[in-house]
C-alpha positions as CSV (number, residue, x, y, z in Angstrom):
1,M,25.8,-16.2,-94.0
2,S,22.5,-18.3,-94.7
3,L,21.2,-21.0,-92.3
4,H,22.2,-23.6,-95.2
5,E,25.7,-22.1,-95.4
6,L,26.3,-21.9,-91.6
7,Q,25.3,-25.7,-91.7
8,Q,27.6,-26.7,-94.1
9,A,30.5,-24.8,-92.0
10,S,29.3,-26.2,-88.7
11,F,29.7,-29.8,-90.6
12,A,33.2,-28.9,-91.8
13,G,34.2,-28.0,-88.2
14,A,32.4,-30.8,-86.6
15,D,34.4,-33.9,-85.1
16,S,34.1,-37.2,-86.3
17,A,31.6,-38.7,-83.4
18,L,29.3,-35.5,-84.5
19,R,29.6,-36.4,-88.1
20,G,29.2,-39.9,-87.6
21,S,25.9,-39.6,-85.9
22,L,24.4,-36.9,-87.9
23,L,25.6,-37.9,-91.2
24,P,26.5,-34.9,-93.4
25,E,24.9,-36.8,-96.6
26,R,21.6,-37.0,-94.8
27,A,21.7,-33.2,-94.0
28,M,18.8,-31.1,-95.2
29,G,19.4,-28.9,-98.7
30,A,18.9,-25.3,-98.5
31,A,15.4,-25.3,-100.0
32,E,14.1,-28.4,-97.7
33,L,15.8,-26.4,-94.5
34,E,13.7,-23.4,-95.4
35,S,10.7,-25.5,-96.1
36,F,11.1,-27.5,-92.9
37,L,11.5,-24.6,-90.5
38,A,8.7,-22.7,-92.4
39,E,6.4,-25.5,-91.7
40,R,7.1,-25.9,-87.8
41,T,5.9,-23.6,-85.0
42,Y,7.2,-25.2,-81.8
43,C,10.5,-26.5,-81.0
44,V,12.4,-27.4,-77.6
45,L,14.3,-24.4,-76.5
46,A,17.2,-25.6,-73.8
47,T,18.7,-22.7,-71.5
48,V,20.7,-22.9,-68.3
49,T,19.2,-22.4,-64.7
50,G,20.9,-20.2,-62.0
51,K,21.8,-23.6,-60.5
52,G,23.7,-24.4,-63.7
53,R,21.5,-27.0,-65.0
54,P,19.7,-27.5,-68.3
55,Q,16.1,-26.4,-68.8
56,A,14.4,-27.5,-71.9
57,R,11.0,-26.6,-72.8
58,P,8.6,-26.3,-76.0
59,V,8.3,-22.9,-77.4
60,A,6.8,-21.4,-80.3
61,F,9.0,-20.1,-83.0
62,T,9.5,-18.2,-86.0
63,V,12.5,-17.7,-88.2
64,F,13.3,-14.2,-90.0
65,G,16.0,-14.1,-92.2
66,D,18.6,-16.2,-90.6
67,V,17.5,-15.6,-87.2
68,F,15.2,-17.6,-84.8
69,W,12.8,-15.5,-82.9
70,F,10.9,-16.5,-79.5
71,A,8.6,-14.4,-77.6
72,T,8.9,-15.0,-73.9
73,V,7.2,-14.0,-70.8
74,A,8.8,-12.9,-67.7
75,G,9.8,-16.0,-66.0
76,G,12.6,-18.7,-65.6
77,R,13.7,-18.6,-69.3
78,L,14.0,-15.0,-69.4
79,R,16.1,-15.0,-66.1
80,N,18.1,-17.7,-67.7
81,V,19.0,-16.1,-71.2
82,E,19.8,-12.7,-69.0
83,R,22.1,-14.6,-66.8
84,A,23.6,-17.0,-69.3
85,P,23.0,-15.5,-72.9
86,W,23.4,-19.0,-74.6
87,V,20.4,-21.3,-75.8
88,S,20.2,-24.7,-77.9
89,V,17.0,-25.2,-79.9
90,V,15.7,-28.4,-81.7
91,I,12.8,-29.0,-84.0
92,S,12.1,-32.2,-84.8
93,E,9.4,-34.5,-86.3
94,G,8.6,-38.1,-87.2
95,E,10.3,-41.2,-85.9
96,G,12.4,-43.9,-87.4
97,E,13.4,-43.5,-91.1
98,E,10.7,-40.6,-91.4
99,H,12.4,-38.7,-88.9
100,R,13.8,-34.9,-89.7
101,M,15.4,-32.4,-87.4
102,V,17.3,-29.2,-87.0
103,A,19.5,-28.6,-84.1
104,A,21.2,-24.7,-83.6
105,D,22.7,-23.1,-80.9
106,G,24.5,-19.8,-80.2
107,P,24.3,-16.7,-78.5
108,V,21.1,-15.1,-77.7
109,R,19.8,-11.4,-77.3
110,V,17.2,-10.1,-75.3
111,V,15.4,-7.4,-76.6
112,P,12.0,-5.3,-75.9
113,Q,10.7,-5.7,-79.8
114,P,11.6,-7.6,-82.7
115,P,12.5,-5.8,-86.0
116,D,10.0,-5.0,-88.7
117,G,8.9,-8.0,-90.0
118,V,9.0,-10.4,-87.1
119,L,5.9,-9.6,-85.7
120,E,3.9,-9.5,-88.7
121,R,5.9,-13.2,-89.3
122,W,4.9,-14.6,-85.6
123,E,1.1,-13.3,-86.4
124,S,0.4,-15.1,-89.7
125,R,2.1,-18.1,-88.5
126,M,0.8,-18.5,-84.7
127,G,-2.6,-16.8,-85.7
128,S,-2.5,-13.9,-83.0
129,H,-0.5,-11.1,-81.7
130,P,1.6,-12.2,-78.4
131,T,0.4,-9.6,-76.2
132,W,1.6,-11.6,-73.1
133,A,5.4,-11.2,-74.4
134,V,7.6,-8.9,-72.2
135,A,10.6,-9.7,-74.3
136,W,12.0,-11.2,-77.4
137,L,14.7,-13.7,-77.7
138,E,16.9,-13.4,-80.9
139,L,19.0,-16.3,-81.7
140,R,21.6,-15.9,-84.3
141,P,23.1,-19.6,-84.5
142,E,26.7,-20.0,-84.2
143,R,26.1,-23.9,-85.4
144,L,23.4,-25.4,-87.2
145,Y,22.9,-29.2,-88.0
146,S,20.1,-31.1,-89.7
147,Y,19.0,-34.6,-90.5
148,T,16.7,-35.7,-93.1
149,R,15.0,-39.0,-94.7
150,A,17.2,-40.9,-96.8
């Protein structure tokens, strides 16, 4: 399922409060969604600490196919997802009528190396090889919502 198809399914299954605040008619179309994600290199990634508290931090990301990828160091974020393998991610830009955003969440898998193509995409987006990464986080979202200008 493409990210755009996932978004359509997410809105179809959303409650009225979410549909009232994010407005499905203001959701990004397939091309805008793909372009928006390709143009951004940073997002806010939220995990859950060992004490059950949310922890949100800015991180670099790339999308390859319909999967979000995050390189990570050994630290709190890695421990958090090993303990509670679910994350939320928000990519946002602009203010007021210029605001656009994508929010996605779902299970995350820790892998030692990403599959072919991900590292090349990362290097082309970030301008360097992530030699500091001890693992990669693979997010295949179960829900995705976007919001774009009128």
